[in-house]
C-alpha positions in Angstrom: 80.5 -296.9 73.7 76.8 -295.9 73.2 77.1 -293.3 75.8 79.8 -291.5 73.8 77.8 -291.8 70.6 74.7 -290.3 72.4 76.8 -287.5 73.8 78.3 -286.8 70.4 74.9 -286.9 68.8 73.6 -284.5 71.5 76.4 -282.0 70.8 75.8 -282.3 67.1 72.1 -281.7 67.3 72.7 -278.8 69.8 75.2 -277.1 67.5 72.9 -277.7 64.4 70.0 -276.1 66.2 72.1 -273.2 67.4 73.5 -272.4 64.0 70.2 -273.1 62.4 68.5 -270.4 64.5 71.3 -267.9 63.5 70.8 -268.8 59.8 67.0 -268.4 60.1 67.4 -265.0 61.7 69.7 -263.8 58.9 67.0 -264.4 56.3 65.6 -260.8 56.4 69.2 -259.5 56.1 69.8 -261.7 53.1 66.6 -260.6 51.5 67.5 -256.9 52.1 71.0 -257.5 50.7 69.5 -259.2 47.6 67.1 -256.3 47.1 69.8 -253.6 47.7 67.7 -252.3 50.6 68.8 -248.9 51.9 68.5 -250.1 55.6 70.5 -253.4 55.3 72.7 -252.7 58.3 69.8 -251.8 60.5 67.9 -255.0 59.5 71.1 -257.0 60.3 71.5 -255.5 63.7 67.8 -255.8 64.5 68.1 -259.5 63.6 70.7 -260.0 66.2 68.7 -258.0 68.7 65.8 -260.3 67.9 67.8 -263.3 69.0 68.0 -261.8 72.5 64.3 -260.6 72.6 62.9 -264.1 72.0 62.3 -263.5 68.3 59.7 -260.8 68.8 61.2 -258.5 66.1 61.8 -261.2 63.5 58.4 -261.1 61.7 58.6 -257.3 61.5 62.2 -257.5 60.1 60.9 -259.9 57.4 58.2 -257.4 56.4 60.6 -254.5 56.5 63.1 -256.4 54.3 60.5 -257.4 51.7 58.7 -254.0 51.4 61.6 -252.5 49.4 62.5 -253.4 45.9 65.2 -251.6 43.9 63.1 -251.4 40.7 59.9 -249.9 42.3 61.1 -248.5 45.7 58.8 -249.1 48.6 55.9 -250.0 46.3 53.1 -248.0 47.9 52.2 -246.3 44.7 52.9 -246.6 41.0 53.6 -243.0 40.6 57.3 -242.1 40.2 58.4 -245.5 39.0 61.0 -245.7 36.3 58.8 -247.4 33.7 56.0 -244.7 34.2 58.6 -241.9 34.0 60.1 -243.4 30.8 56.6 -243.7 29.2 55.8 -240.1 30.2 59.1 -238.9 28.6 58.5 -240.9 25.5 55.1 -239.3 25.0 56.5 -235.8 25.6 59.3 -236.5 23.0 56.6 -237.7 20.5 54.5 -234.6 21.1 57.6 -232.3 20.7 58.6 -234.1 17.5 55.1 -233.6 16.0 55.3 -229.9 17.0 58.7 -229.5 15.4 57.5 -231.1 12.2 54.5 -228.8 12.2 56.6 -225.7 12.8 59.1 -226.8 10.1 56.3 -227.3 7.6 54.8 -223.9 8.4 58.3 -222.3 8.0 58.8 -223.9 4.6 55.4 -222.6 3.3 56.4 -219.0 4.2 
């Protein structure tokens, strides 16, 4: 009876480790999916390739998946972000409205 229990436990632990490794290797893909990464499919395929290359690629996939964020892109510079563009446009609109008010006041005086 104990032999069957040990055999069942051995199969359970083996399957748990097998599926656990697959779940761990899908973490970079899940990160890229959550961040709406433009290379989601490539990260997913490279994760499966990493399973067969003794996990050599996996740390690089983690880095690749976490570099990109939808709100700031790749994040290497602050130029070109949405918030800086909005602030720049707001300052231009403010300058234009001051200029329009100045031109209107000059037009009314003539």
